[in-house]
C-alpha positions as CSV (number, residue, x, y, z in Angstrom):
1,M,-179.4,-4.0,64.1
2,P,-177.1,-1.8,62.1
3,D,-176.9,1.9,63.2
4,A,-178.1,3.1,59.8
5,D,-181.2,1.0,60.0
6,L,-181.9,2.1,63.6
7,H,-181.4,5.8,62.5
8,N,-183.9,5.3,59.6
9,I,-186.5,3.8,62.0
10,E,-186.0,6.7,64.5
11,T,-186.4,9.4,61.8
12,Y,-189.4,7.5,60.4
13,L,-191.1,7.5,63.8
14,I,-190.2,11.2,64.3
15,A,-191.8,12.1,61.0
16,L,-194.9,10.1,62.0
17,C,-195.2,11.9,65.3
18,I,-194.7,15.4,63.9
19,G,-197.0,14.8,60.9
20,G,-199.7,13.2,63.0
21,W,-199.6,16.0,65.5
22,L,-199.9,18.7,62.7
23,L,-202.8,16.8,61.1
24,A,-204.6,16.4,64.4
25,L,-204.0,20.1,65.1
26,V,-205.5,21.2,61.8
27,Y,-208.4,18.7,62.2
28,I,-209.3,20.0,65.7
29,Q,-209.2,23.5,64.4
30,L,-211.5,22.7,61.5
31,R,-214.0,20.8,63.8
32,R,-214.2,23.7,66.3
33,S,-216.5,25.8,64.2
34,R,-218.2,22.9,62.2
35,P,-220.7,20.8,64.2
36,G,-220.8,17.3,62.9
37,F,-217.7,17.6,60.8
38,Q,-216.4,14.1,61.4
39,I,-213.8,12.8,59.0
40,T,-211.5,10.9,61.4
41,G,-211.9,7.6,59.5
42,P,-211.1,9.0,56.0
43,L,-208.0,10.8,57.4
44,I,-206.7,7.7,59.1
45,V,-207.3,5.6,56.1
46,G,-205.9,8.2,53.7
47,V,-202.6,8.3,55.7
48,A,-202.5,4.5,56.0
49,V,-203.1,3.9,52.3
50,R,-200.4,6.4,51.3
51,L,-197.8,5.1,53.8
52,S,-198.5,1.5,52.8
53,L,-198.1,2.3,49.1
54,S,-194.8,4.1,49.9
55,L,-193.5,1.1,51.9
56,F,-194.6,-1.4,49.3
57,V,-192.8,0.5,46.5
58,A,-189.6,0.6,48.7
59,V,-189.7,-3.0,49.7
60,T,-190.3,-4.3,46.2
61,G,-187.6,-2.2,44.7
62,L,-190.0,-0.6,42.2
63,G,-189.1,3.0,43.2
64,A,-186.7,3.7,40.4
65,S,-189.2,2.7,37.7
66,L,-192.3,4.1,39.2
67,R,-191.1,7.4,40.8
68,G,-189.2,8.9,37.9
69,G,-185.7,10.5,37.9
70,D,-186.4,13.9,39.5
71,E,-186.1,12.8,43.2
72,P,-182.3,12.4,43.4
73,G,-181.8,15.9,42.0
74,F,-184.2,17.4,44.5
75,I,-182.5,15.6,47.4
76,D,-179.1,16.7,46.3
77,A,-180.3,20.3,46.1
78,A,-181.7,20.0,49.6
79,Q,-178.5,18.6,51.0
80,H,-176.5,21.6,49.6
81,L,-178.9,24.2,50.9
82,G,-177.0,27.1,52.5
83,A,-173.8,26.2,50.7
84,T,-174.7,26.5,47.0
85,T,-178.3,27.8,47.2
86,P,-179.5,30.5,49.7
87,W,-182.3,29.3,52.0
88,L,-184.4,32.4,51.2
89,H,-184.3,31.6,47.5
90,A,-185.4,28.0,48.2
91,I,-188.3,29.1,50.5
92,T,-189.6,31.5,47.9
93,S,-188.9,29.6,44.7
94,D,-188.3,25.9,45.5
95,L,-190.3,25.4,48.7
96,Y,-190.3,21.6,48.3
97,V,-186.5,21.6,48.4
98,A,-186.6,23.8,51.5
99,V,-189.0,21.3,53.2
100,F,-186.6,18.5,52.5
101,G,-183.6,20.6,53.5
102,V,-185.1,21.4,57.0
103,Q,-185.6,17.7,57.8
104,L,-182.2,16.8,56.5
105,K,-180.5,19.5,58.5
106,L,-182.4,18.9,61.8
107,F,-182.3,15.1,62.1
108,N,-180.6,13.8,58.9
109,A,-184.0,12.4,57.7
110,S,-184.1,9.2,55.7
111,L,-185.8,9.1,52.3
112,E,-188.8,7.1,53.8
113,S,-189.2,9.7,56.6
114,L,-189.3,12.4,54.0
115,R,-192.1,10.5,52.3
116,V,-194.0,10.4,55.5
117,T,-193.9,14.2,55.7
118,Q,-195.1,14.4,52.1
119,V,-198.0,12.2,53.0
120,F,-199.1,14.3,55.9
121,I,-198.8,17.5,53.8
122,T,-201.1,15.9,51.3
123,V,-203.7,14.7,53.7
124,I,-203.9,18.1,55.4
125,G,-204.7,19.5,52.0
126,L,-207.4,16.9,51.5
127,A,-208.9,17.7,55.0
128,L,-209.1,21.4,54.0
129,L,-210.9,20.4,50.8
130,A,-213.4,18.4,52.8
131,A,-214.0,21.3,55.1
132,A,-214.7,23.5,52.0
133,V,-217.3,21.0,51.0
134,Y,-218.8,21.2,54.5
135,D,-219.0,25.0,54.2
136,L,-220.7,24.8,50.8
137,T,-223.1,22.0,51.6
138,D,-223.3,19.9,54.8
139,Q,-221.6,17.4,57.1
140,R,-222.7,14.3,55.1
141,R,-221.4,15.7,51.8
142,A,-218.1,16.5,53.6
143,R,-217.7,12.9,54.8
144,I,-218.4,11.5,51.3
145,A,-215.9,13.9,49.8
146,A,-213.3,13.0,52.4
147,W,-213.6,9.3,51.6
148,L,-213.4,9.9,47.9
149,L,-210.3,12.0,48.4
150,A,-208.7,9.6,50.8
151,L,-209.0,6.6,48.4
152,E,-208.3,8.3,45.0
153,P,-205.5,6.1,43.6
154,A,-203.3,8.5,41.6
155,S,-203.1,11.0,44.4
156,A,-202.4,8.2,46.9
157,F,-199.3,7.3,44.9
158,F,-198.0,10.8,44.2
159,S,-198.6,11.8,47.8
160,S,-195.3,10.1,48.8
161,L,-193.3,11.3,45.9
162,L,-190.4,13.6,46.8
163,H,-191.6,16.2,44.3
164,K,-193.8,19.3,44.1
165,E,-197.2,17.5,44.1
166,P,-197.9,17.2,47.9
167,L,-197.3,21.0,48.4
168,M,-199.5,21.7,45.4
169,Y,-202.2,19.6,47.0
170,L,-201.8,21.7,50.1
171,A,-201.8,24.9,48.2
172,V,-205.0,24.1,46.3
173,G,-206.7,22.8,49.5
174,L,-205.8,26.0,51.4
175,A,-206.9,28.3,48.6
176,I,-210.3,26.5,48.1
177,Y,-210.9,26.3,51.8
178,G,-210.2,30.0,52.2
179,A,-212.4,30.8,49.2
180,A,-215.3,28.8,50.7
181,R,-215.1,30.9,53.9
182,V,-215.0,34.1,51.9
183,W,-217.9,33.0,49.9
184,R,-220.1,32.6,53.0
185,R,-218.8,35.7,54.7
186,L,-216.2,38.2,53.9
187,D,-213.8,37.6,56.8
188,T,-210.1,38.3,57.0
189,A,-209.3,34.7,58.1
190,G,-210.6,33.3,54.8
191,L,-208.7,35.9,52.8
192,A,-205.5,35.1,54.7
193,L,-206.0,31.4,54.0
194,M,-206.5,32.0,50.3
195,I,-203.4,34.2,50.1
196,G,-201.5,31.6,52.1
197,G,-202.5,28.8,49.7
198,C,-201.5,31.0,46.7
199,L,-198.1,31.8,48.3
200,V,-197.4,28.1,48.8
201,G,-198.3,27.5,45.2
202,V,-196.1,30.3,43.9
203,A,-193.2,29.1,46.0
204,T,-193.6,25.6,44.8
205,R,-194.7,25.9,41.1
206,D,-194.8,29.5,40.3
207,Y,-196.9,29.5,37.1
208,A,-199.6,27.3,38.7
209,G,-199.5,29.5,41.8
210,F,-200.0,32.7,39.9
211,F,-203.0,31.2,38.1
212,L,-204.3,30.0,41.4
213,L,-204.0,33.5,42.7
214,A,-206.0,34.8,39.7
215,G,-208.7,32.2,40.4
216,C,-208.9,33.4,44.0
217,A,-209.2,37.0,42.8
218,L,-212.2,36.0,40.8
219,V,-213.7,34.3,43.9
220,L,-213.2,37.5,45.8
221,S,-214.8,39.7,43.1
222,H,-217.8,37.4,42.8
223,A,-218.2,37.1,46.6
224,S,-218.0,40.9,47.0
225,I,-220.8,41.3,44.5
226,L,-222.9,38.7,46.2
227,H,-222.4,40.3,49.6
228,L,-223.0,43.8,48.2
229,G,-226.4,42.6,47.0
230,R,-227.1,41.6,50.6
231,G,-226.5,45.1,51.8
232,Q,-222.9,44.6,53.2
233,A,-221.3,47.9,52.4
234,R,-217.8,46.7,53.5
235,S,-217.7,44.6,50.3
236,I,-217.4,47.8,48.2
237,P,-213.8,48.7,49.0
238,L,-212.8,45.0,48.6
239,L,-214.6,44.8,45.3
240,V,-212.8,47.9,44.1
241,L,-209.4,46.6,45.2
242,V,-210.0,43.2,43.5
243,I,-211.2,44.8,40.3
244,G,-208.1,47.0,40.3
245,A,-205.8,43.9,40.9
246,L,-207.6,42.0,38.1
247,G,-207.1,45.0,35.8
248,L,-203.4,45.1,36.6
249,G,-203.2,41.3,36.0
250,A,-204.9,41.7,32.6
251,V,-202.4,44.4,31.6
252,E,-199.6,42.1,32.6
253,A,-201.1,39.2,30.7
254,V,-201.3,41.4,27.6
255,R,-197.7,42.4,28.0
256,V,-196.3,38.9,28.4
257,T,-198.3,37.5,25.5
258,Q,-196.9,40.0,23.0
259,P,-195.4,38.1,20.0
260,G,-191.8,37.4,20.6
261,S,-192.0,37.9,24.4
262,P,-189.7,35.8,26.6
263,V,-192.6,34.0,28.1
264,L,-194.0,32.9,24.8
265,N,-190.5,31.9,23.6
266,R,-190.1,29.7,26.6
267,L,-193.5,28.1,26.1
268,R,-192.8,27.5,22.4
269,A,-189.4,26.0,23.2
270,S,-190.9,23.8,25.9
271,Q,-193.6,22.5,23.6
272,S,-191.2,21.9,20.8
273,F,-188.8,19.9,23.1
274,N,-191.4,17.8,24.9
275,S,-194.4,17.2,22.6
276,V,-192.6,15.7,19.6
277,D,-190.8,12.5,20.6
278,P,-190.8,9.7,18.0
279,N,-189.6,7.2,20.6
280,S,-192.5,7.9,23.0
281,H,-196.1,7.0,22.6
282,L,-196.8,9.7,25.3
283,G,-195.8,12.6,23.1
284,L,-198.5,15.1,22.3
285,E,-199.2,16.8,19.0
286,P,-197.5,20.2,18.7
287,V,-199.5,23.3,19.5
288,D,-198.8,26.9,18.5
289,F,-198.2,29.3,21.4
290,S,-196.6,32.1,19.4
291,N,-199.4,34.7,19.9
292,R,-202.6,35.3,21.8
293,T,-204.8,34.0,19.0
294,S,-202.9,30.7,18.7
295,I,-202.9,30.3,22.4
296,L,-206.7,30.6,22.5
297,E,-207.1,28.2,19.7
298,S,-204.6,25.6,21.1
299,L,-205.6,25.9,24.8
300,P,-208.7,23.6,24.5
301,V,-206.5,20.9,22.9
302,R,-204.1,21.0,25.8
303,I,-206.9,21.1,28.4
304,R,-208.2,17.9,26.8
305,D,-204.7,16.4,26.9
306,V,-204.3,17.2,30.6
307,L,-207.7,15.8,31.6
308,L,-207.8,12.7,29.4
309,R,-204.3,11.5,28.4
310,P,-202.7,9.1,28.5
311,Y,-205.6,7.1,27.2
312,P,-206.3,3.7,28.9
313,W,-204.8,1.8,26.0
314,Q,-201.5,3.8,26.1
315,V,-199.7,1.4,28.5
316,R,-196.3,0.0,27.7
317,N,-194.5,-0.5,31.0
318,L,-195.2,-1.3,34.6
319,S,-195.5,2.3,35.7
320,Q,-198.1,3.0,33.0
321,Q,-199.9,-0.2,33.8
322,L,-200.2,0.7,37.4
323,G,-201.3,4.2,36.5
324,L,-204.2,2.8,34.5
325,L,-206.4,2.6,37.6
326,G,-205.8,6.3,38.2
327,T,-206.7,7.0,34.6
328,V,-210.0,5.1,34.8
329,V,-211.0,6.8,38.0
330,A,-210.2,10.2,36.5
331,L,-212.2,9.5,33.4
332,L,-215.2,8.2,35.4
333,T,-214.9,11.3,37.6
334,F,-215.0,13.7,34.7
335,F,-217.8,11.8,33.0
336,L,-220.0,12.1,36.2
337,L,-218.9,15.7,36.6
338,L,-220.1,16.6,33.1
339,R,-223.5,15.0,33.9
340,V,-224.0,17.0,37.2
341,L,-222.7,20.2,35.6
342,W,-225.5,19.8,33.0
343,W,-228.2,19.1,35.6
344,A,-227.0,21.9,37.9
345,R,-226.8,24.5,35.2
346,G,-228.1,27.8,36.3
347,S,-226.8,27.4,39.9
348,I,-223.3,26.1,39.3
349,L,-221.3,29.2,40.3
350,Q,-223.8,30.0,43.1
351,R,-223.1,26.6,44.6
352,A,-219.5,25.9,43.8
353,G,-217.8,29.1,42.7
354,P,-215.0,28.8,45.4
355,I,-214.1,25.4,43.8
356,I,-214.6,26.3,40.1
357,Y,-212.6,29.5,39.8
358,P,-209.3,28.4,41.4
359,S,-209.5,24.9,39.7
360,L,-210.3,26.2,36.3
361,L,-207.4,28.8,36.4
362,T,-205.0,26.2,37.7
363,L,-206.1,23.8,34.9
364,I,-205.3,26.5,32.3
365,A,-201.8,26.9,33.9
366,Y,-201.1,23.2,33.5
367,A,-202.6,23.1,30.0
368,L,-200.2,25.8,28.9
369,T,-197.1,24.0,30.3
370,T,-197.8,20.3,29.6
371,G,-195.5,18.9,26.9
372,N,-196.2,15.2,27.1
373,A,-198.9,12.9,28.5
374,G,-196.7,11.6,31.3
375,T,-196.3,15.1,32.8
376,G,-200.0,15.7,32.1
377,F,-200.9,12.6,34.1
378,R,-198.9,14.0,37.1
379,Y,-200.5,17.4,36.7
380,R,-204.0,15.9,36.5
381,T,-203.6,14.5,40.0
382,N,-203.8,18.2,41.1
383,M,-207.2,18.4,39.4
384,I,-208.8,15.2,40.7
385,G,-209.2,16.4,44.3
386,P,-211.1,19.6,43.4
387,A,-213.0,17.7,40.7
388,L,-214.2,15.2,43.3
389,A,-215.1,18.0,45.7
390,L,-217.1,19.7,42.9
391,L,-218.8,16.5,42.0
392,V,-220.0,16.0,45.6
393,V,-221.2,19.6,45.9
394,L,-223.1,19.6,42.6
395,W,-224.5,16.1,43.0
396,R,-226.3,17.5,46.0
397,V,-227.9,20.1,43.6
398,R,-228.9,17.3,41.3
399,A,-230.5,15.4,44.1
400,T,-232.3,18.5,45.4
401,A,-233.6,19.2,41.9
402,G,-235.7,16.1,42.2
403,L,-234.5,14.3,39.1
404,S,-236.7,11.5,37.9
405,D,-238.1,10.0,34.8
406,E,-240.4,12.9,34.4
407,G,-237.6,14.8,32.7
408,P,-235.9,18.2,32.9
409,A,-239.1,20.2,33.1
410,R,-239.8,19.0,36.7
411,A,-236.1,19.4,37.5
412,A,-236.1,23.0,36.3
413,G,-239.1,23.7,38.5
414,A,-237.4,22.1,41.5
415,R,-234.2,24.0,40.9
416,S,-236.1,27.3,41.2
417,R,-237.0,26.3,44.7
418,I,-233.4,25.6,45.8
419,G,-232.6,27.5,49.0
420,A,-229.6,28.1,51.1
421,P,-226.9,25.5,51.6
422,R,-227.5,22.6,54.1
423,M,-231.2,22.4,53.2
424,A,-232.9,19.0,53.9
425,A,-233.1,16.9,50.8
426,G,-233.1,13.4,49.6
427,Y,-229.7,12.2,48.5
428,P,-229.0,9.4,46.0
429,W,-225.9,8.1,47.7
């Protein structure tokens, strides 16, 4: 066996051992305070599916056509860390490059071993999302969510990409998991986890990270009000602090959305460059981001584009044909989510605020920066995980509401009797 092949196998096994150890460590910690939290099967299957897809793409030689052209540039940047780019800058601004660089410097990792690390980073994020579902509902809901997250096809493919997505899956998972802990009780551990997730997001994809931070601030403010109503006086200083931070954020938002500001100029230039491409069927219609009014008018259009496009009939090559499965799953997820949002109205934020606030703000970030349907498809994979978790959490409300052919009147009466999370109920699964 050639030395290069032997080295690649060794680094692959090293990445498997380190990634498996980290995932097991996180899982053991999550189970310690959650009786019945058993998602071993989904985690193993999630890792196996992602690694199998990565190896399949490598063996068939489809990587160049399926994975896009960003990977070589990122790997080149990682190889030159310390020489052309300071490590501190990479850690704080291009965290994904730093993650690659550490592995390349320590044991000259092969590309496939780097993909193994990406897979484990993703699955840790999914485990955190499942734990958040547990905290908001019960152990059965958590297992269902874990299986859905493990098998979701678009995320399964992008999990092994040498790109920003795996770290963003981790960032969102950390933030929502911390938010669910804060929602139940105002503890410093939950706050630290939320902040940690936001920092990972900012260091990976800054605009999405800052919006994720804003969503977590909304979670904190809402949770502080809830706990204040329960007589917990310690929520008062936290509420004041969060309101002050939100006020400062609002002032900054007003400043950067002044007509002619550098931020708006960059947004407008990006949209002009990406959205109108006569040679691409994935181009999006132009939107106007020149002032606050036009942003508010155009934002719903771009949110629709991120969530729904490319449409199932927009397939012209192998990459887009394989992505059709992810598109169909996404459309089905959003359709079901709309149904349960309607049936759970009146208790949506009470039940799922820790998922809704961060997800909605992150969606706005992606809607503002998406220039074509191809990029939007990749961004959407960051939304599917929280959407599936939200679907599971709110489907429980739908079941608890006693839906039947007797109509919404009976359901409304049942909703008024909904109690604390983890109540006994009949489930439709």
